[in-house]
TIDREN-949612 format. One record per residue (C-alpha): x, y, z; residue in three letters. Coordinates in steps of 0.05 Angstrom, whole numbers, plus 5000, padded with zeros to 4 digits. Each point is the difference from the previous one (the first is absolute). Layout:
N
XYZala/...
***
This chain:
333
180642347273unk/506849944965unk/503349335008unk/506349624982unk/501849284985unk/502849535052unk/501849264998unk/497349655061unk/500549325032unk/493849595015unk/497549445046unk/501149524942unk/507250234992unk/498650284932unk/502250694976unk/494250484988unk/500350644960unk/495850515036unk/498550735009unk/501150405063unk/497450695015unk/505150544990unk/500450385066unk/500150765001unk/507150225014unk/501350235071unk/504850575011unk/506049545013unk/498549474947unk/502749854931unk/496549684940unk/504649554960unk/499249654933unk/503049325013unk/505249814949unk/503449405034unk/498349515055unk/504649475029unk/497149325018unk/502249765068unk/499149335035unk/495650355051unk/495050154944unk/499049254993unk/497749965072unk/494650524986unk/497749714934unk/494249675036unk/497650645032unk/495150504971unk/504950584997unk/504150404950unk/506749664989unk/507150284996unk/504650405045unk/506150134956unk/497550594961unk/503250534956unk/496050524963unk/499750704972unk/496950575040unk/493550244967unk/497350465054unk/501950245070unk/496150255060unk/500350735023unk/505349875053unk/504649554960unk/507050284994unk/504249374988unk/497349824931unk/498150354935unk/495949764941unk/504149564953unk/504949775052unk/501049265016unk/498449725069unk/499949325032unk/496749695061unk/500549365039unk/497149595057unk/498350545051unk/495050544982unk/499250405064unk/501650065075unk/497950415059unk/506150455000unk/500250105076unk/501449345034unk/507049815025unk/501149574938unk/498350554952unk/504050525038unk/506149565000unk/499749884925unk/497149305005unk/493250164969unk/499249304972unk/498949765072unk/494850525016unk/494049675034unk/495450404953unk/504049864937unk/496049874936unk/503349444963unk/498449624937unk/494749475013unk/497650355064unk/497750684974unk/498350374935unk/497349354971unk/496850374941unk/506850224973unk/506349664976unk/505750064951unk/496649514951unk/495550554975unk/499350574952unk/500550545055unk/501150085074unk/499450555053unk/504950025058unk/502550495052unk/506150394976unk/504049815062unk/499549264982unk/502350104929unk/507249984976unk/503350364944unk/503349554948unk/507150214984unk/501350154927unk/505149444996unk/494849475016unk/495349754945unk/492949935025unk/499749254984unk/506149915046unk/497550485053unk/493449645010unk/502749365033unk/504550415045unk/493850305034unk/499249355040unk/505249494980unk/505650515002unk/498150345064unk/498849345035unk/507249784993unk/503150705004unk/495950155063unk/502649375035unk/507150174981unk/499450715027unk/495249975059unk/503949455036unk/506450234969unk/504649604957unk/506850334992unk/505249984946unk/504349385007unk/494649565031unk/499049324969unk/492850014978unk/496749344983unk/493950004955unk/495549394994unk/496449984933unk/501350354934unk/492950234984unk/495850635003unk/503150245065unk/506549624999unk/502750274934unk/498850715026unk/503149845068unk/506449764965unk/500650674963unk/498650445061unk/504749635047unk/505649974948unk/499550754986unk/500150145075unk/506949685003unk/497949335029unk/502849324982unk/493949654972unk/499149245007unk/494149694963unk/496449365016unk/495449714947unk/497049324984unk/504449854940unk/505850294960unk/495250264945unk/500350715026unk/507350025020unk/502450404940unk/494450505007unk/501150085075unk/507450124988unk/498550544949unk/495350345049unk/505550035053unk/500649335037unk/507049795021unk/498249295020unk/494449544978unk/497649355031unk/494849514972unk/496049715057unk/495249484970unk/501249345036unk/505450305044unk/499749835074unk/506050405023unk/502750654973unk/507550114995unk/502250704982unk/506650194968unk/505550085052unk/494649885054unk/498250744997unk/493150085030unk/494250464985unk/498750655039unk/493250164971unk/495349504966unk/494250244957unk/494849464989unk/496250154935unk/497949294984unk/492549884992unk/499849465053unk/503449925067unk/506949694997unk/503949495041unk/501850485055unk/505049545034unk/504149954936unk/500650764995unk/501050125074unk/506349584994unk/503350494953unk/498150645037unk/505550395034unk/499050155075unk/494950575010unk/497649924929unk/493150224978unk/494849614960unk/494850404962unk/493849634977unk/497350444943unk/495249574960unk/492849825016unk/499149305028unk/494449655036unk/500749635065unk/504450115061unk/507350175002unk/503549405030unk/507549955007unk/505049675047unk/500450385065unk/507049895026unk/503950264939unk/496450675010unk/502350015072unk/507249754995unk/501650414937unk/496250625021unk/495949994936unk/494150454987unk/493849914956unk/497950684975unk/493150104969unk/499450564950unk/494350294958unk/501150524945unk/504350595017unk/497850695023unk/498650574952unk/506850305013unk/503449344983unk/495449934939unk/502650664972unk/507149805016unk/499049334965unk/497750324936unk/505950495001unk/504949445016unk/497249574943unk/500650584951unk/507150165022unk/502549284997unk/496249744940unk/495949505041unk/493949754963unk/495649385001unk/500149474947unk/493050034972unk/494849694955unk/494750474973unk/492649894987unk/494550464975unk/495650345052unk/493849644977unk/495649445025unk/503849514957unk/506750295020unk/498549975074unk/497649284994unk/506449814962unk/504450355051unk/496849645058unk/500449334964unk/507450114987unk/501550195072unk/495849445030unk/503149504952unk/507050185025unk/502150254932unk/500950755015unk/507250244994unk/499850395043unk/494850555007unk/493750074958unk/498250714977unk/493350194970unk/500650564949unk/494350464979unk/499450054924unk/
***
């Protein structure tokens, strides 16, 4: 049987180059030659699992099933975290397919395929056309990192003029700054030190606060935060940030963190605050995000690595060592 190459995790946490059987195309499926794959923090969590890695893919269409009408051979397409849904439950019918009880998400389904691979086969309805204005190496990290922050800003809507706080200038945070700024928000960034202040300002931040060793935050003119996106890799001092939230403000935890969410109770009550969970955005928002990025020149800051065993190893080492600025992208040679 024909096969293609995939890079998998393993019980030992080592990257394994393997072959997976190339499935026969169903009527609604598309075969892609993978050209670029983003490396996301979530991939690190699955490095110890025997499964194909990667969920920020961009590739070129090589073949299409008999019922495919959305894509033609030679076109570029991308895909992200969610691969399928039932299509008929209340969540799907209301445009919230990422919350479908039968959703097929990365790490939970299709474990033989990923974006760190030579090829992939996906349903056409879960693929996204890449606008001409977006280079493939920039489009890849948007398939998860981009839609994670854009989805939160749009599903639980932020409006122009809101003061949007962003904790962390990393893989998610540097994209969140750009999206919020281009949406007309006043962006306030919190980071450990001043080392990223100039970069954050260039990306669209209006205010910047270094927080290492700080016990109490004092914002300029005592103007609080309406929406707070938490993109740091660990949970933060919630009491410190609750103190600078405006009444009825919303806190969005977006990064992956172990353990329970524990924060002071009374500030939530007396300030009318809300904690809003959010996974990646729906397919409609995903398409919007790509178009918005193309129209406003939003792109991730990337480091590239070859799509090879050595390249994948190096990319993971860079990310796990805290040296990635800010999204790793594997490029097929």
